[in-house]
ZADO-1210 file (C-alpha; in nm, 4 decimals, padded with zeros to 6 digits):
<atoms>
<atom x="-01.2353" y="-03.1332" z="01.4671" code="MET" pos="1"/>
<atom x="-01.3894" y="-02.7834" z="01.4912" code="SER" pos="2"/>
<atom x="-01.4125" y="-02.5680" z="01.1792" code="ILE" pos="3"/>
<atom x="-01.2624" y="-02.2733" z="01.3687" code="ALA" pos="4"/>
<atom x="-00.9554" y="-02.4778" z="01.4536" code="LEU" pos="5"/>
<atom x="-00.9146" y="-02.5915" z="01.0949" code="LEU" pos="6"/>
<atom x="-00.9645" y="-02.2493" z="00.9409" code="LEU" pos="7"/>
<atom x="-00.7444" y="-02.0593" z="01.1811" code="SER" pos="8"/>
<atom x="-00.4327" y="-02.2468" z="01.0754" code="GLY" pos="9"/>
<atom x="-00.3746" y="-02.3735" z="01.4281" code="ARG" pos="10"/>
<atom x="-00.3042" y="-02.7193" z="01.2927" code="LEU" pos="11"/>
<atom x="00.0527" y="-02.8161" z="01.2293" code="GLN" pos="12"/>
<atom x="00.1394" y="-03.1713" z="01.1247" code="SER" pos="13"/>
<atom x="-00.2049" y="-03.2805" z="01.2396" code="GLY" pos="14"/>
<atom x="-00.1873" y="-03.1343" z="01.5901" code="ARG" pos="15"/>
<atom x="-00.3395" y="-02.8180" z="01.7291" code="ALA" pos="16"/>
<atom x="-00.1147" y="-02.5261" z="01.8102" code="LEU" pos="17"/>
<atom x="-00.1852" y="-02.3640" z="02.1488" code="PRO" pos="18"/>
<atom x="-00.3506" y="-02.0240" z="02.1593" code="PHE" pos="19"/>
<atom x="-00.0772" y="-01.7599" z="02.1798" code="LYS" pos="20"/>
<atom x="-00.2004" y="-01.5541" z="02.4760" code="LYS" pos="21"/>
<atom x="00.1473" y="-01.4154" z="02.5385" code="ASN" pos="22"/>
<atom x="00.1599" y="-01.2739" z="02.1843" code="HIS" pos="23"/>
<atom x="-00.1777" y="-01.1074" z="02.2265" code="LEU" pos="24"/>
<atom x="-00.0923" y="-00.9647" z="02.5688" code="LYS" pos="25"/>
<atom x="00.2386" y="-00.8221" z="02.4405" code="SER" pos="26"/>
<atom x="00.0734" y="-00.6777" z="02.1307" code="TYR" pos="27"/>
<atom x="-00.2072" y="-00.5107" z="02.3264" code="GLU" pos="28"/>
<atom x="00.0367" y="-00.3662" z="02.5802" code="LYS" pos="29"/>
<atom x="00.2547" y="-00.2291" z="02.3010" code="GLU" pos="30"/>
<atom x="-00.0480" y="-00.0871" z="02.1229" code="LYS" pos="31"/>
<atom x="-00.1754" y="00.0817" z="02.4391" code="ALA" pos="32"/>
<atom x="00.1638" y="00.2460" z="02.4896" code="MET" pos="33"/>
<atom x="00.1639" y="00.3685" z="02.1292" code="ALA" pos="34"/>
<atom x="-00.1855" y="00.5124" z="02.1686" code="CYS" pos="35"/>
<atom x="-00.0634" y="00.7359" z="02.4541" code="THR" pos="36"/>
<atom x="00.1918" y="00.9033" z="02.2282" code="ALA" pos="37"/>
<atom x="00.0747" y="01.2161" z="02.0501" code="ASN" pos="38"/>
<atom x="00.3683" y="01.3671" z="01.8679" code="GLU" pos="39"/>
<atom x="00.3205" y="01.6927" z="01.6836" code="HIS" pos="40"/>
<atom x="00.6193" y="01.7626" z="01.4644" code="ARG" pos="41"/>
<atom x="00.6625" y="02.0431" z="01.2098" code="PRO" pos="42"/>
<atom x="00.4020" y="02.0377" z="00.9353" code="GLY" pos="43"/>
<atom x="00.4179" y="01.8576" z="00.6052" code="MET" pos="44"/>
<atom x="00.2272" y="01.8494" z="00.2778" code="ILE" pos="45"/>
<atom x="00.0492" y="01.5348" z="00.1587" code="ILE" pos="46"/>
<atom x="-00.0583" y="01.4789" z="-00.2022" code="VAL" pos="47"/>
<atom x="-00.3133" y="01.2045" z="-00.2679" code="VAL" pos="48"/>
<atom x="-00.5342" y="01.0900" z="-00.5510" code="GLY" pos="49"/>
<atom x="-00.6121" y="00.7927" z="-00.7727" code="PRO" pos="50"/>
<atom x="-00.3667" y="00.6241" z="-01.0041" code="THR" pos="51"/>
<atom x="-00.2700" y="00.8309" z="-01.3108" code="ALA" pos="52"/>
<atom x="-00.3908" y="01.1557" z="-01.1532" code="SER" pos="53"/>
<atom x="-00.0489" y="01.3229" z="-01.1785" code="GLY" pos="54"/>
<atom x="00.0690" y="01.3046" z="-00.8173" code="LYS" pos="55"/>
<atom x="00.4379" y="01.2757" z="-00.9059" code="THR" pos="56"/>
<atom x="00.4508" y="01.5867" z="-01.1230" code="HIS" pos="57"/>
<atom x="00.2362" y="01.7805" z="-00.8773" code="PHE" pos="58"/>
<atom x="00.4602" y="01.6858" z="-00.5834" code="ALA" pos="59"/>
<atom x="00.7746" y="01.7804" z="-00.7734" code="ILE" pos="60"/>
<atom x="00.6256" y="02.1215" z="-00.8460" code="ASP" pos="61"/>
<atom x="00.5422" y="02.1659" z="-00.4771" code="LEU" pos="62"/>
<atom x="00.8931" y="02.0577" z="-00.3762" code="ALA" pos="63"/>
<atom x="01.0389" y="02.3304" z="-00.5947" code="ARG" pos="64"/>
<atom x="00.8078" y="02.5997" z="-00.4598" code="ARG" pos="65"/>
<atom x="00.8166" y="02.5022" z="-00.0927" code="PHE" pos="66"/>
<atom x="01.1768" y="02.3770" z="-00.0595" code="ASP" pos="67"/>
<atom x="01.0662" y="02.0218" z="-00.0031" code="GLY" pos="68"/>
<atom x="01.1722" y="01.6619" z="-00.0427" code="GLU" pos="69"/>
<atom x="00.9291" y="01.3921" z="-00.1529" code="ILE" pos="70"/>
<atom x="00.8424" y="01.0797" z="00.0442" code="ILE" pos="71"/>
<atom x="00.6709" y="00.8226" z="-00.1764" code="GLY" pos="72"/>
<atom x="00.3578" y="00.6551" z="-00.0426" code="ALA" pos="73"/>
<atom x="00.3117" y="00.3805" z="-00.2998" code="ASP" pos="74"/>
<atom x="00.3052" y="00.0166" z="-00.1943" code="SER" pos="75"/>
<atom x="00.4645" y="-00.0938" z="-00.5220" code="MET" pos="76"/>
<atom x="00.7270" y="00.1735" z="-00.5817" code="GLN" pos="77"/>
<atom x="00.9152" y="00.0528" z="-00.2742" code="ILE" pos="78"/>
<atom x="01.0224" y="-00.2544" z="-00.4764" code="TYR" pos="79"/>
<atom x="01.3473" y="-00.2607" z="-00.6702" code="GLN" pos="80"/>
<atom x="01.3509" y="-00.3674" z="-01.0380" code="HIS" pos="81"/>
<atom x="00.9810" y="-00.2788" z="-01.0720" code="MET" pos="82"/>
<atom x="00.9902" y="00.0572" z="-01.2461" code="ASP" pos="83"/>
<atom x="00.7608" y="00.0729" z="-01.5474" code="ILE" pos="84"/>
<atom x="00.4606" y="-00.1100" z="-01.4073" code="GLY" pos="85"/>
<atom x="00.4655" y="00.0969" z="-01.0880" code="THR" pos="86"/>
<atom x="00.5001" y="00.4306" z="-01.2698" code="ALA" pos="87"/>
<atom x="00.8043" y="00.4958" z="-01.0532" code="LYS" pos="88"/>
<atom x="00.9515" y="00.8483" z="-01.0828" code="PRO" pos="89"/>
<atom x="01.1967" y="00.8530" z="-01.3724" code="THR" pos="90"/>
<atom x="01.5653" y="00.9425" z="-01.3237" code="PRO" pos="91"/>
<atom x="01.4866" y="01.2916" z="-01.4555" code="ALA" pos="92"/>
<atom x="01.2003" y="01.3309" z="-01.2085" code="GLU" pos="93"/>
<atom x="01.4173" y="01.2081" z="-00.9233" code="GLN" pos="94"/>
<atom x="01.6815" y="01.4596" z="-01.0251" code="ALA" pos="95"/>
<atom x="01.4243" y="01.7400" z="-01.0202" code="ALA" pos="96"/>
<atom x="01.3446" y="01.6750" z="-00.6525" code="ALA" pos="97"/>
<atom x="01.4874" y="01.4491" z="-00.3835" code="THR" pos="98"/>
<atom x="01.2763" y="01.1332" z="-00.3455" code="HIS" pos="99"/>
<atom x="01.2561" y="00.8877" z="-00.0562" code="HIS" pos="100"/>
<atom x="01.0836" y="00.5494" z="-00.0064" code="MET" pos="101"/>
<atom x="01.1359" y="00.4151" z="-00.3562" code="ILE" pos="102"/>
<atom x="01.3573" y="00.1150" z="-00.4419" code="ASP" pos="103"/>
<atom x="01.3632" y="00.0183" z="-00.0748" code="VAL" pos="104"/>
<atom x="01.3461" y="-00.3634" z="-00.0888" code="VAL" pos="105"/>
<atom x="01.3752" y="-00.6526" z="-00.3332" code="ALA" pos="106"/>
<atom x="01.0522" y="-00.7942" z="-00.4821" code="PRO" pos="107"/>
<atom x="01.0656" y="-01.1043" z="-00.2643" code="ASP" pos="108"/>
<atom x="01.0530" y="-00.9107" z="00.0644" code="VAL" pos="109"/>
<atom x="00.7235" y="-00.9104" z="00.2550" code="ASP" pos="110"/>
<atom x="00.6870" y="-00.5359" z="00.3038" code="PHE" pos="111"/>
<atom x="00.3861" y="-00.3953" z="00.4894" code="ASP" pos="112"/>
<atom x="00.2304" y="-00.0740" z="00.6183" code="ALA" pos="113"/>
<atom x="00.3916" y="-00.0994" z="00.9610" code="ALA" pos="114"/>
<atom x="00.7383" y="-00.1178" z="00.8036" code="MET" pos="115"/>
<atom x="00.6520" y="00.1727" z="00.5788" code="TYR" pos="116"/>
<atom x="00.5352" y="00.3820" z="00.8723" code="GLY" pos="117"/>
<atom x="00.8613" y="00.3346" z="01.0596" code="ARG" pos="118"/>
<atom x="01.0873" y="00.4020" z="00.7615" code="LEU" pos="119"/>
<atom x="00.8862" y="00.6964" z="00.6306" code="ALA" pos="120"/>
<atom x="00.8787" y="00.8522" z="00.9778" code="SER" pos="121"/>
<atom x="01.2579" y="00.8378" z="00.9838" code="ALA" pos="122"/>
<atom x="01.2614" y="01.0115" z="00.6442" code="CYS" pos="123"/>
<atom x="01.0414" y="01.2889" z="00.7844" code="VAL" pos="124"/>
<atom x="01.2887" y="01.3441" z="01.0686" code="ASP" pos="125"/>
<atom x="01.5839" y="01.3529" z="00.8301" code="GLU" pos="126"/>
<atom x="01.4171" y="01.6036" z="00.5989" code="ILE" pos="127"/>
<atom x="01.3187" y="01.8306" z="00.8871" code="ILE" pos="128"/>
<atom x="01.6709" y="01.8112" z="01.0276" code="SER" pos="129"/>
<atom x="01.7947" y="01.9608" z="00.7002" code="ARG" pos="130"/>
<atom x="01.5488" y="02.2466" z="00.7339" code="GLY" pos="131"/>
<atom x="01.3371" y="02.1298" z="00.4429" code="ARG" pos="132"/>
<atom x="00.9678" y="02.0471" z="00.4009" code="ARG" pos="133"/>
<atom x="00.8461" y="01.6835" z="00.3892" code="PRO" pos="134"/>
<atom x="00.6038" y="01.6246" z="00.1014" code="ILE" pos="135"/>
<atom x="00.4313" y="01.2858" z="00.1065" code="VAL" pos="136"/>
<atom x="00.2887" y="01.1801" z="-00.2303" code="ALA" pos="137"/>
<atom x="00.1170" y="00.8567" z="-00.3248" code="GLY" pos="138"/>
<atom x="-00.1989" y="00.6591" z="-00.3681" code="GLY" pos="139"/>
<atom x="-00.1659" y="00.3937" z="-00.0978" code="THR" pos="140"/>
<atom x="-00.3970" y="00.5296" z="00.1672" code="GLY" pos="141"/>
<atom x="-00.3090" y="00.2701" z="00.4290" code="PHE" pos="142"/>
<atom x="00.0589" y="00.3641" z="00.4061" code="TYR" pos="143"/>
<atom x="-00.0242" y="00.7297" z="00.4641" code="ILE" pos="144"/>
<atom x="-00.2420" y="00.6292" z="00.7578" code="LYS" pos="145"/>
<atom x="00.0472" y="00.4262" z="00.8982" code="ALA" pos="146"/>
<atom x="00.2746" y="00.7299" z="00.8787" code="LEU" pos="147"/>
<atom x="00.0240" y="00.9814" z="01.0139" code="MET" pos="148"/>
<atom x="-00.1282" y="00.7718" z="01.2914" code="TYR" pos="149"/>
<atom x="00.1582" y="00.5438" z="01.3788" code="GLY" pos="150"/>
<atom x="00.0044" y="00.2095" z="01.2855" code="LEU" pos="151"/>
<atom x="00.1948" y="-00.0285" z="01.4971" code="PHE" pos="152"/>
<atom x="00.1430" y="-00.3405" z="01.2928" code="ASP" pos="153"/>
<atom x="-00.1414" y="-00.5270" z="01.1296" code="GLU" pos="154"/>
<atom x="-00.1612" y="-00.7423" z="01.4396" code="GLY" pos="155"/>
<atom x="00.0560" y="-00.9834" z="01.6362" code="PRO" pos="156"/>
<atom x="00.2590" y="-01.2387" z="01.4462" code="ALA" pos="157"/>
<atom x="00.3741" y="-01.5950" z="01.4940" code="ASP" pos="158"/>
<atom x="00.6423" y="-01.7384" z="01.2593" code="PRO" pos="159"/>
<atom x="00.5389" y="-02.0992" z="01.3227" code="ASP" pos="160"/>
<atom x="00.1769" y="-02.0357" z="01.2336" code="ILE" pos="161"/>
<atom x="00.2785" y="-01.8349" z="00.9268" code="ARG" pos="162"/>
<atom x="00.5052" y="-02.1165" z="00.8090" code="LYS" pos="163"/>
<atom x="00.2206" y="-02.3645" z="00.8527" code="ASN" pos="164"/>
<atom x="-00.0181" y="-02.1419" z="00.6591" code="LEU" pos="165"/>
<atom x="00.2317" y="-02.0984" z="00.3746" code="LYS" pos="166"/>
<atom x="00.2621" y="-02.4765" z="00.3493" code="ALA" pos="167"/>
<atom x="-00.1153" y="-02.5085" z="00.3385" code="ARG" pos="168"/>
<atom x="-00.1355" y="-02.2409" z="00.0679" code="ALA" pos="169"/>
<atom x="00.1110" y="-02.4355" z="-00.1456" code="GLU" pos="170"/>
<atom x="-00.0770" y="-02.7605" z="-00.0901" code="ALA" pos="171"/>
<atom x="-00.4363" y="-02.6356" z="-00.1133" code="GLU" pos="172"/>
<atom x="-00.4033" y="-02.3186" z="-00.3204" code="GLY" pos="173"/>
<atom x="-00.4815" y="-01.9591" z="-00.2297" code="SER" pos="174"/>
<atom x="-00.8450" y="-01.9847" z="-00.3437" code="VAL" pos="175"/>
<atom x="-00.9123" y="-02.2608" z="-00.0914" code="SER" pos="176"/>
<atom x="-00.7583" y="-02.0563" z="00.1894" code="LEU" pos="177"/>
<atom x="-00.9578" y="-01.7535" z="00.0781" code="HIS" pos="178"/>
<atom x="-01.2798" y="-01.9529" z="00.1068" code="GLU" pos="179"/>
<atom x="-01.1781" y="-02.0553" z="00.4579" code="GLN" pos="180"/>
<atom x="-01.1003" y="-01.6931" z="00.5450" code="LEU" pos="181"/>
<atom x="-01.4443" y="-01.5934" z="00.4202" code="PHE" pos="182"/>
<atom x="-01.6017" y="-01.8274" z="00.6741" code="ARG" pos="183"/>
<atom x="-01.3843" y="-01.6787" z="00.9490" code="ILE" pos="184"/>
<atom x="-01.4211" y="-01.3131" z="00.8540" code="ASP" pos="185"/>
<atom x="-01.6321" y="-01.2200" z="00.5497" code="PRO" pos="186"/>
<atom x="-01.5460" y="-00.8507" z="00.5896" code="GLU" pos="187"/>
<atom x="-01.1731" y="-00.9135" z="00.5484" code="SER" pos="188"/>
<atom x="-01.2191" y="-01.1723" z="00.2750" code="ALA" pos="189"/>
<atom x="-01.4202" y="-00.9326" z="00.0606" code="LYS" pos="190"/>
<atom x="-01.1269" y="-00.6897" z="00.0594" code="LYS" pos="191"/>
<atom x="-00.8667" y="-00.9492" z="-00.0410" code="ILE" pos="192"/>
<atom x="-00.8317" y="-01.1008" z="-00.3867" code="HIS" pos="193"/>
<atom x="-00.8505" y="-01.4840" z="-00.3843" code="PRO" pos="194"/>
<atom x="-00.5029" y="-01.4958" z="-00.5413" code="HIS" pos="195"/>
<atom x="-00.3429" y="-01.2531" z="-00.2929" code="ASP" pos="196"/>
<atom x="-00.1726" y="-01.5287" z="-00.0955" code="THR" pos="197"/>
<atom x="00.0287" y="-01.2923" z="00.1249" code="TYR" pos="198"/>
<atom x="-00.2717" y="-01.1015" z="00.2602" code="ARG" pos="199"/>
<atom x="-00.4820" y="-01.4159" z="00.3006" code="ILE" pos="200"/>
<atom x="-00.2091" y="-01.5792" z="00.5076" code="ILE" pos="201"/>
<atom x="-00.1589" y="-01.2608" z="00.7104" code="ARG" pos="202"/>
<atom x="-00.5306" y="-01.2381" z="00.7909" code="ALA" pos="203"/>
<atom x="-00.5504" y="-01.6018" z="00.8968" code="MET" pos="204"/>
<atom x="-00.2350" y="-01.5634" z="01.1042" code="GLU" pos="205"/>
<atom x="-00.3924" y="-01.2742" z="01.2962" code="ILE" pos="206"/>
<atom x="-00.6988" y="-01.4883" z="01.3642" code="TYR" pos="207"/>
<atom x="-00.4876" y="-01.7822" z="01.4774" code="ALA" pos="208"/>
<atom x="-00.2887" y="-01.5682" z="01.7215" code="VAL" pos="209"/>
<atom x="-00.5672" y="-01.3484" z="01.8600" code="THR" pos="210"/>
<atom x="-00.8800" y="-01.5569" z="01.8197" code="GLY" pos="211"/>
<atom x="-01.0402" y="-01.2437" z="01.6766" code="LYS" pos="212"/>
<atom x="-01.1547" y="-01.1596" z="01.3236" code="ALA" pos="213"/>
<atom x="-00.8773" y="-00.9683" z="01.1423" code="PRO" pos="214"/>
<atom x="-01.1226" y="-00.6914" z="01.0511" code="SER" pos="215"/>
<atom x="-01.1955" y="-00.6381" z="01.4210" code="ALA" pos="216"/>
<atom x="-00.8244" y="-00.6231" z="01.5045" code="VAL" pos="217"/>
<atom x="-00.7549" y="-00.3777" z="01.2234" code="GLN" pos="218"/>
<atom x="-01.0286" y="-00.1406" z="01.3409" code="LYS" pos="219"/>
<atom x="-00.8502" y="-00.1074" z="01.6735" code="CYS" pos="220"/>
<atom x="-00.5101" y="00.0094" z="01.5652" code="HIS" pos="221"/>
<atom x="-00.5644" y="00.3393" z="01.3971" code="GLY" pos="222"/>
<atom x="-00.4426" y="00.5897" z="01.6581" code="PHE" pos="223"/>
<atom x="-00.6772" y="00.8871" z="01.6512" code="GLN" pos="224"/>
<atom x="-00.4282" y="01.1650" z="01.7306" code="ALA" pos="225"/>
<atom x="-00.2101" y="01.2370" z="01.4233" code="PRO" pos="226"/>
<atom x="00.1639" y="01.2239" z="01.4764" code="ARG" pos="227"/>
<atom x="00.2285" y="01.5099" z="01.2334" code="PHE" pos="228"/>
<atom x="00.0629" y="01.8356" z="01.1428" code="ARG" pos="229"/>
<atom x="-00.0193" y="01.8192" z="00.7738" code="ALA" pos="230"/>
<atom x="-00.2299" y="01.9581" z="00.4952" code="ILE" pos="231"/>
<atom x="-00.3622" y="01.7065" z="00.2437" code="THR" pos="232"/>
<atom x="-00.4207" y="01.8011" z="-00.1194" code="ILE" pos="233"/>
<atom x="-00.6272" y="01.5643" z="-00.3341" code="GLY" pos="234"/>
<atom x="-00.6118" y="01.5563" z="-00.7148" code="LEU" pos="235"/>
<atom x="-00.9534" y="01.5002" z="-00.8682" code="SER" pos="236"/>
<atom x="-01.0203" y="01.4725" z="-01.2411" code="TRP" pos="237"/>
<atom x="-01.3592" y="01.4258" z="-01.4058" code="PRO" pos="238"/>
<atom x="-01.4124" y="01.0505" z="-01.4317" code="ARG" pos="239"/>
<atom x="-01.3974" y="01.0401" z="-01.8118" code="SER" pos="240"/>
<atom x="-01.0709" y="01.2342" z="-01.8119" code="VAL" pos="241"/>
<atom x="-00.9184" y="01.0115" z="-01.5442" code="LEU" pos="242"/>
<atom x="-01.0164" y="00.6949" z="-01.7306" code="TYR" pos="243"/>
<atom x="-00.8569" y="00.8317" z="-02.0476" code="ASP" pos="244"/>
<atom x="-00.5399" y="00.9052" z="-01.8524" code="ARG" pos="245"/>
<atom x="-00.5405" y="00.5504" z="-01.7135" code="ILE" pos="246"/>
<atom x="-00.5840" y="00.3946" z="-02.0579" code="ASN" pos="247"/>
<atom x="-00.3068" y="00.6108" z="-02.1987" code="GLN" pos="248"/>
<atom x="-00.0780" y="00.5209" z="-01.9093" code="ARG" pos="249"/>
<atom x="-00.1211" y="00.1473" z="-01.9698" code="VAL" pos="250"/>
<atom x="-00.0433" y="00.1958" z="-02.3406" code="ASP" pos="251"/>
<atom x="00.2616" y="00.4010" z="-02.2498" code="ARG" pos="252"/>
<atom x="00.3833" y="00.1363" z="-02.0054" code="MET" pos="253"/>
<atom x="00.3674" y="-00.1223" z="-02.2801" code="MET" pos="254"/>
<atom x="00.5571" y="00.1059" z="-02.5175" code="ASP" pos="255"/>
<atom x="00.8229" y="00.1614" z="-02.2512" code="GLU" pos="256"/>
<atom x="00.8819" y="-00.2133" z="-02.2117" code="GLY" pos="257"/>
<atom x="00.6579" y="-00.3431" z="-01.9344" code="LEU" pos="258"/>
<atom x="00.6496" y="-00.6908" z="-02.0914" code="MET" pos="259"/>
<atom x="01.0302" y="-00.7057" z="-02.0886" code="ASP" pos="260"/>
<atom x="01.0306" y="-00.5886" z="-01.7268" code="GLU" pos="261"/>
<atom x="00.7953" y="-00.8686" z="-01.6230" code="VAL" pos="262"/>
<atom x="00.9940" y="-01.1306" z="-01.8135" code="GLU" pos="263"/>
<atom x="01.3132" y="-01.0000" z="-01.6539" code="GLY" pos="264"/>
<atom x="01.1670" y="-01.0340" z="-01.3049" code="LEU" pos="265"/>
<atom x="01.0545" y="-01.3902" z="-01.3756" code="LEU" pos="266"/>
<atom x="01.3970" y="-01.4748" z="-01.5149" code="ASN" pos="267"/>
<atom x="01.5582" y="-01.3387" z="-01.1979" code="ARG" pos="268"/>
<atom x="01.3589" y="-01.5963" z="-01.0029" code="GLY" pos="269"/>
<atom x="01.0851" y="-01.3721" z="-00.8671" code="TYR" pos="270"/>
<atom x="00.7901" y="-01.6087" z="-00.8840" code="GLY" pos="271"/>
<atom x="00.4287" y="-01.5266" z="-00.9607" code="ARG" pos="272"/>
<atom x="00.3245" y="-01.6176" z="-00.6061" code="ASN" pos="273"/>
<atom x="00.5121" y="-01.3223" z="-00.4545" code="LEU" pos="274"/>
<atom x="00.3074" y="-01.0365" z="-00.3119" code="LYS" pos="275"/>
<atom x="00.4840" y="-00.7918" z="-00.5441" code="SER" pos="276"/>
<atom x="00.4243" y="-01.0060" z="-00.8541" code="MET" pos="277"/>
<atom x="00.0526" y="-01.0327" z="-00.7820" code="GLN" pos="278"/>
<atom x="00.0040" y="-00.6591" z="-00.8287" code="SER" pos="279"/>
<atom x="-00.1546" y="-00.4750" z="-01.1195" code="LEU" pos="280"/>
<atom x="00.0267" y="-00.5286" z="-01.4458" code="GLY" pos="281"/>
<atom x="00.2732" y="-00.7856" z="-01.3193" code="TYR" pos="282"/>
<atom x="00.0247" y="-01.0646" z="-01.2540" code="ARG" pos="283"/>
<atom x="-00.1552" y="-00.9831" z="-01.5786" code="HIS" pos="284"/>
<atom x="00.1515" y="-01.0009" z="-01.8012" code="LEU" pos="285"/>
<atom x="00.3012" y="-01.2945" z="-01.6127" code="ALA" pos="286"/>
<atom x="-00.0053" y="-01.4886" z="-01.7255" code="ALA" pos="287"/>
<atom x="00.0688" y="-01.3856" z="-02.0849" code="VAL" pos="288"/>
<atom x="00.4294" y="-01.5007" z="-02.0484" code="VAL" pos="289"/>
<atom x="00.3025" y="-01.8346" z="-01.9154" code="ALA" pos="290"/>
<atom x="00.0745" y="-01.8727" z="-02.2180" code="GLY" pos="291"/>
<atom x="-00.2393" y="-01.8562" z="-02.0064" code="GLU" pos="292"/>
<atom x="-00.3839" y="-01.5420" z="-02.1673" code="ALA" pos="293"/>
<atom x="-00.3616" y="-01.3432" z="-02.4882" code="SER" pos="294"/>
<atom x="-00.1934" y="-01.0038" z="-02.4889" code="LEU" pos="295"/>
<atom x="-00.4848" y="-00.8174" z="-02.6469" code="GLY" pos="296"/>
<atom x="-00.7448" y="-00.9360" z="-02.3971" code="GLU" pos="297"/>
<atom x="-00.4998" y="-00.8919" z="-02.1109" code="THR" pos="298"/>
<atom x="-00.4408" y="-00.5252" z="-02.1918" code="LEU" pos="299"/>
<atom x="-00.8136" y="-00.4573" z="-02.1874" code="GLN" pos="300"/>
<atom x="-00.8434" y="-00.6369" z="-01.8548" code="THR" pos="301"/>
<atom x="-00.5459" y="-00.4440" z="-01.7183" code="LEU" pos="302"/>
<atom x="-00.7021" y="-00.1106" z="-01.8119" code="LYS" pos="303"/>
<atom x="-01.0284" y="-00.2156" z="-01.6516" code="ARG" pos="304"/>
<atom x="-00.8548" y="-00.3271" z="-01.3323" code="ASP" pos="305"/>
<atom x="-00.6648" y="00.0022" z="-01.3124" code="HIS" pos="306"/>
<atom x="-00.9959" y="00.1862" z="-01.3400" code="ARG" pos="307"/>
<atom x="-01.1440" y="-00.0277" z="-01.0631" code="HIS" pos="308"/>
<atom x="-00.8381" y="00.0413" z="-00.8491" code="TYR" pos="309"/>
<atom x="-00.8825" y="00.4150" z="-00.9061" code="ALA" pos="310"/>
<atom x="-01.2422" y="00.3876" z="-00.7835" code="LYS" pos="311"/>
<atom x="-01.1276" y="00.2148" z="-00.4646" code="ARG" pos="312"/>
<atom x="-00.8666" y="00.4835" z="-00.4064" code="GLN" pos="313"/>
<atom x="-01.1241" y="00.7595" z="-00.4487" code="MET" pos="314"/>
<atom x="-01.3531" y="00.5815" z="-00.2027" code="THR" pos="315"/>
<atom x="-01.0712" y="00.5661" z="00.0531" code="TRP" pos="316"/>
<atom x="-00.9541" y="00.9258" z="00.0159" code="PHE" pos="317"/>
<atom x="-01.3071" y="01.0571" z="-00.0354" code="GLY" pos="318"/>
<atom x="-01.3977" y="00.9399" z="00.3144" code="ALA" pos="319"/>
<atom x="-01.1394" y="01.1764" z="00.4653" code="ASP" pos="320"/>
<atom x="-01.2948" y="01.5193" z="00.5294" code="PRO" pos="321"/>
<atom x="-00.9509" y="01.6747" z="00.5740" code="ALA" pos="322"/>
<atom x="-00.8597" y="01.6370" z="00.2049" code="VAL" pos="323"/>
<atom x="-00.8639" y="01.9604" z="00.0035" code="HIS" pos="324"/>
<atom x="-00.9751" y="01.8484" z="-00.3430" code="TRP" pos="325"/>
<atom x="-00.8615" y="02.0404" z="-00.6501" code="ILE" pos="326"/>
<atom x="-00.8759" y="02.0153" z="-01.0269" code="ASP" pos="327"/>
<atom x="-00.5073" y="01.9708" z="-01.1192" code="PRO" pos="328"/>
<atom x="-00.5547" y="02.1901" z="-01.4285" code="ASP" pos="329"/>
<atom x="-00.7033" y="02.4811" z="-01.2378" code="GLN" pos="330"/>
<atom x="-00.5945" y="02.4621" z="-00.8756" code="GLY" pos="331"/>
<atom x="-00.2390" y="02.5997" z="-00.8619" code="ALA" pos="332"/>
<atom x="-00.3291" y="02.9388" z="-00.7152" code="VAL" pos="333"/>
<atom x="-00.5860" y="02.7856" z="-00.4807" code="GLN" pos="334"/>
<atom x="-00.3347" y="02.5277" z="-00.3593" code="VAL" pos="335"/>
<atom x="-00.0698" y="02.7901" z="-00.2899" code="ASP" pos="336"/>
<atom x="-00.3172" y="02.9911" z="-00.0833" code="GLU" pos="337"/>
<atom x="-00.4182" y="02.6873" z="00.1202" code="LYS" pos="338"/>
<atom x="-00.0611" y="02.5743" z="00.1811" code="ILE" pos="339"/>
<atom x="00.0625" y="02.9219" z="00.2765" code="HIS" pos="340"/>
<atom x="-00.2294" y="02.9580" z="00.5190" code="ALA" pos="341"/>
<atom x="-00.1479" y="02.6174" z="00.6682" code="PHE" pos="342"/>
<atom x="00.2218" y="02.6957" z="00.7092" code="LEU" pos="343"/>
<atom x="00.1414" y="03.0330" z="00.8646" code="ALA" pos="344"/>
<atom x="-00.0695" y="02.8562" z="01.1274" code="SER" pos="345"/>
<atom x="00.2152" y="02.6382" z="01.2522" code="LEU" pos="346"/>
</atoms>
């Protein structure tokens, strides 16, 4: 039995699944068609930055000044019942400006960037049809990429292979599958946490269907021509200030009842193995609820992990030369000048 066959998940009940050439051919045809499209719709404003940088307040202020509506670009705020731990806009903030792409699906739905791109694109059309300005705000760079460049999907899918992989994850554990993924594609494995069962399974599914490393497939489906004209504003704090803001945010989340929110989700039947429940804050406090960790140590770990997440976000957005970086405390006039110049160029 070859290691590639074992690791790819092409075994089901002890027999090899055939290579899905028809899936790959369909996917590549669809992708080629998407690459030929180069839509240029009316311009929008994008606000990016690391967690706790103040994107929500900044976007609301822009919406007031530029007659806009806000489209969230946060991979966790799309989940219902997950409010405190995702720093979801409060009812007052949602009343101050119209928000889209929050509370979209239940926590047990496998939501991904391709789905976000389609739904957010529809929001853009709706906002423009009302004669208003779309303002995209969030820290999930891949979601923004999906909207701007029309990511088609993370690769072809096969329900049978996915079902088989889920069964293997339950039997062997996510860490075991992650080790197998590392042997298939170290580049992808390094970007996925060993407990992120959803992404591990998705990566191995792509390999099983295409016969290609998931990282190689992913490099091929960013479409170079943007679908929208946009100006991107990045919020950048000095590192020490940002880390203080992150620590304060975690403390505030706890004061607002994050522990109760996590317990409520578990009581509703949303298990710890869900993609949504493996995110920052939720997986940490679920371990406390299960008696596997102390609250004090967990809070320190949570603050550290938020800081690490902020560093990854800055690496992602920092690689984009189109981002106009500003100090949120000093950049209001500068931002207005840049946005007015951008809008005048449309």
